[in-house]
N, C-alpha and C positions, 0 to 999 in steps of 0.2 A: 592754464591759459594766460599769456602774456600779448601783447601788446607793442608793436612797434611802428612810429611813424616817420617816414622818411621825406625828405625833402633834396630837390639840387640847389646847388649854391645858387649864389646869383653871378649877374653876366659880367665878364672881363672883357680885352681890347679884343683877346683873339674867339669869345663870345659871339662879340657886334660883328666882325667880320666874316664869319663862319668857318676857321681856322679850327679844325681836328688837334685837342689839348692834350688828351689822356694823360702821360707823367711829369708834362710840363709844368713846370712850377710858377704859374701864371696870377698874381695878384687880382682881385677885383676890381673894374669901371672905378669910374667916379661914378658910374651911371649906376652901377655896380652896388655899390658900395649905400649910395640913397635906396638904391628901391630892397635890401638889406634891412637897412632900416626901418623901413617901413611895416615888417612884418613883424608877424607875431603867432608866437606857439595859442591854438586853443586853449582856452580854459581846462578841459577837463587832462592835457599834456604840459601843463605850464611846470610842473614838478618834477617829470619825469628826469633820469639823467640823461646828458646828451654827450653823443659820441659823435666823431670828426672826422672823415678824412686828414690824414696829415699834410696832404697840399693846402697851401696858402686859401685857395678859393673860397675851401669849404672853412677855413679856421675861420677866417675874416669874416663870411657869413655870418657864423655862430654868432661871433663877437658882434656885429653889428644888429646883431638881435639881442644882446643885452644875455648870450646864454655863456652858460662856463663850459667847456666841451675837450674829454676826454679826446686825446686822440686815437682812432681807429686803425690799423692797418688795414684790414678787412676792404677798410671803405675805398683804399684807393683805387681812382679813377683806370679803367682796361685799360692794357698796352697798347698805345697805337704804332709803336716801333718806328719804322721808319717814313711814315703816315704824319707823324705829330707835325704841328706848322705847317700846313697844306692845307688845302680847301678841297672840298670832294671835286671839283673842275679839275682842277691840278692833277688830284689822285687819279680821275677819270682818263684824264690824257694819256698819262703815263702809261699807265696799269692798260689800258684801253681793254676790249672785249675778258681779258681775265677778270675785272672787276666783275662782271654781273656772274660771271659763272664764281665765284668765291664768295658773292653775296648769295648763291644759289644754295650756298651749302648749311644757311641757316645757321643751327647753335655753335657749328665747327667755322664759320667762315674767319679769317685770321690774316690781320693787316701784315706783309714781312716784318721778320721781325716782334712780331707781336702778338697779343693775348687774343684769346677766342670769348664769347660770351658764357661756353660750356666750361670756359677756367674761373670766371670769372664768378659763375654759379656755384664752381667745386669750392672755392675762395669763401665764398660766404656761408657755406651751409656749417662750420664747426663752430663760426663767431654767430650764427643766430640759433645753434644748436648750445651754446653756453649761455642765453641770455637769461637770467633768472626773472625778469619782471618785467617794466613797461620799459622803454629806451624810444627815444630822438636819434635820427640819425641823419646826418648832412653830410650829404655824399653827390655824389656826377650822375652821370646821364647814362652812361653804362652802367653803373652800380643800380639804378632804378630798374632799368630794361632789364637785368638779372634778375629781380626780384621779382618782375611782373611776369619773367619767362616760370620763377619755381611757382610763383602761385598762383598763374593760372594756367599754366601747362602751352603757352607761347614758345612754338619754335624757331621763334625769329625771321619768321618768312612772312610776306607782306607786315601789314601797318601793324602796329602795338594795339594790344585790346586798350590801353589808356592813352589819351595824349599827356604828355609833363609838359606842365607848364609855369609859365614862371609866376612864383608868386603861392604854388599850389602844393598839400601834400599827399603822398600815399597812406593810408591809415591799412596795417594789416596785422591779423592775428597768428599766434604762433602755437603751435601745439608742444607736446613737450616734448617731441623731439626739434623742435624748431624750424617744423616747414610752415612758409606762409601762405595764408590765404589772404584776399583781398576782402576788404569791409568797405573803404571808402577811396573812391578814384579820384576824387578831385579838391582836397579839402582845401579851402583858403584860408593863406598866413595872412592877408588883408585885414582880415572882420577883426575889430578889436577882440583881446583875451577880457572878456568878464568873468 
């Protein structure tokens, strides 16, 4: 059995104004860089290998934390298709009642031209199954939500079983087939790594 410590990148300017980023390669904002520089891995994970989404905001978060991360395509953010760069309010006006109907599809919710949570889960499974030991992953909200769904059976209807907060990580155990189970849902990254 191995463990996976998964954390979301620090803030970008688009995060700060509520724009969906998806595959748009946004850098960290000044506030995001400062926040990530104050984050530390817990002591038990400080020697674990680190993988990061190939997008700049994840790689910059790892670098600000002093981590040498290997790019991992499986960790790239969910593709938000034509909704990328828009706010929820803008999408709601454009989609009208169709947005609620799409959201009611749960794991099969899919932005036009984008990716569903079920598809994110499908791309994560081979990567998880191939992990040979403990691992840190610097990724995105969509990826962490997909990991939560794999670990808890959450179907993306209603609120997620865990609130994904800045400066917090999720700790999973992985069985021999790479199936995750949630161990710790809100591990602080701001505590000194002693």
